[in-house]
C-alpha positions, 0 to 999 in steps of 0.5 A, a space after each residue: 481364706 479372707 477375701 474381698 469383692 469375690 462375687 462378682 411436702 410438695 412445693 408450690 406452683 411457682 418455679 424458677 429455672 435457669 435460662 439458656 442465657 445462664 452464663 451471663 445472668 446466672 454466673 456459671 462457667 462453660 464447664 457447667 454444660 456438657 453436650 450430648 447428654 442422654 437425659 437432655 431430651 427430658 427437659 421441662 420448659 418453665 419460667 426463669 429464676 435467674 433474676 432472683 438476687 443473692 439476698 432473696 435466695 439466702 434470706 426471704 422470698 415473697 412468693 405469689 401465695 405466701 411469705 416465709 423464710 427460705 430454707 438454708 438447707 442445700 442438697 447435691 442429689 436429685 432424681 427426675 420426677 415421674 421417672 422410676 428408672 432415673 439415676 441419682 444425679 449429683 451436682 458436681 458431675 458435669 453431665 449430671 448437672 447439665 441434666 439438672 439444668 435441662 430438667 430444672 422443674 422436674 427434680 425431687 429428693 432421691 429418697 424413696 417416697 419423698 416428694 420434696 421439689 429441688 431446684 438447681 442453683 449455679 455457683 455465684 462468682 461473688 460467693 464461696 458456695 458451690 453449685 447446689 440444689 435448693 428447695 425453692 421459694 415454696 419449700 414448706 419446710 423441705 426434708 432432711 434426706 440426703 444431706 451431704 457430709 463427710 465421715 471424717 476424711 476432711 474438706 474436699 480439694 479440687 484434686 479429690 473432687 476430680 478423682 472422685 468424679 473419675 471413679 464415679 464416671 468409670 463405674 457408670 460406664 462399666 454398667 454399675 449403679 454408683 452414687 457419689 457422697 452416699 448418705 448412709 455410708 458417707 462414701 465418696 462413691 458407693 456401688 450398690 451391687 456389690 455393696 462397695 464404698 470407694 474412698 479417695 484419700 489424700 492424707 492420713 486418716 482413721 482408715 480402720 475405724 472408717 472401714 469398720 463403720 462401713 462394714 457395720 452398714 453392710 459395705 466393704 471399703 476400698 481405699 484409693 490412697 494418693 501416691 504422695 501420702 507418707 508411708 511413714 505414717 502408721 495409719 497409712 502403713 496399716 491401710 496399705 498392708 492390712 486393708 483393701 487399698 491401692 496407691 494411685 497417681 495421675 499421669 499424662 497419657 500423651 507422653 512416656 512416663 515412669 515412676 518418677 514422672 511428676 503427677 499430671 494435674 488436670 483439675 487445675 484446668 477449668 476448661 476440662 480439656 486436660 481430662 481427656 489425656 489423664 491416665 489414673 494408674 493403680 499402683 503398689 498392691 496389685 500383682 499379676 502373673 509372670 510366666 517368663 520364669 520357671 516356675 511362674 510367680 506373681 510380681 508387682 504391677 500397675 493398671 488403669 483405673 478402668 481395668 482395676 474397677 472392672 476386675 474387682 467389681 466383677 469378682 475376678 480380682 480379689 484382695 488377700 490379707 497378709 500370709 496367703 500361700 502363693 503371694 510374693 514374699 516381703 523382706 522378712 519372708 512373709 507372703 504380702 497382701 494385695 490384689 490378685 486374680 484368683 486363677 493366676 494365684 491358683 497357677 502359682 500354687 499348683 506349680 509350687 505343689 508340683 515342684 515340692 513333689 519332684 523334690 521328694 520323689 515318688 514314694 513306694 509303699 512297702 510290699 505286704 508280707 503274706 500272713 502264711 509265711 512263718 517267722 524264723 525260729 528264735 535261738 534257744 537261749 539254753 543251747 551251748 554254742 561255742 563262743 568265738 575265740 579272740 584272735 591273738 594279735 601278732 607280736 614283733 619277733 626278737 630277731 627283727 629287733 636285733 637286725 635293726 640294731 646291727 644295721 645302725 651299728 654298721 652305719 655308725 662305723 662307716 660314718 666314723 671311718 669316712 670322717 677319719 679319712 677326711 681328717 688325714 687327707 
């Protein structure tokens, strides 16, 4: 039975860092800073590079040692130097970005063995370039590791980024090592163990091809397809019926909602306040045991993103392809695909087997005949047995017929006499 996820060159000596007055001088919003960061104690004091102009950063910088063009390569990932246990930091996660700002002179490329220095650069309000990491004025060529990019899913929208960051944060809170924009699999979020690519999709795409490509790199893929992506699209329909996938929708956790409630849009709030009320629900292909009926059966349900990831990455909930016994039936009578807890599916199957035994009743084995009992003798084919005589059928007696005719004649005479009297009178 096919299942998924059932396991359970060195820079120079001059550096430029963002000062504590970066909002006024560097141009980043209050959303760039997150309080209570557990890695903020590793901050390194250094000079202020926020005075560098945009033209210096994109064309040429004159350093204290030598002059050369600044690399146009920008990166989004870094780790802390001299910290073997450092997580992979991502510029688009607010907590990670704050860690980068606090340790802006102690960042390097996350590729093992690479020592290229990286420096955080906030978003300039006058530019469309988002916040990122750059190689600094003394990059000496840099490296080509961990260059971000997509595997074909299209440009990232604010909604896509928000959902991606929520999945990343949830995986980390559950204790998993999760890497956003993983360079090898090009996954939105890659969980290292079990090797799983978590992919957010807001529009139709080549689901099958991208799934196969990641499988070739040793990773399974789970597709998080937005609730409003058209079911009529062939690739979307294939993804939701053939590949490990779910639908999702964001609700406002402060109010009662149902299926038709308009989607909550916290990504439209730059302050991040609405993030605390957002409830990302997993829909469509998730099933749970219903014990209110006899026998128990699986029914379609919904669950939070945290509960879903906890059960799937932990191996309790598995994806089953179409045709597995015990799954709910579609309109054509075929078992549906979906995510199910295996212990609940086992209960449904056991109950179905018990009902089948009750329908047919107990089967009694025939008594064994002793070998010492001899079979009855066969009749002698040459013996002269009297043949059975055919019983003659009874024949109606002639006297009975004569009596019938006499009665009829008497009736006719009586009727004639009665008619004559009636005429005379």
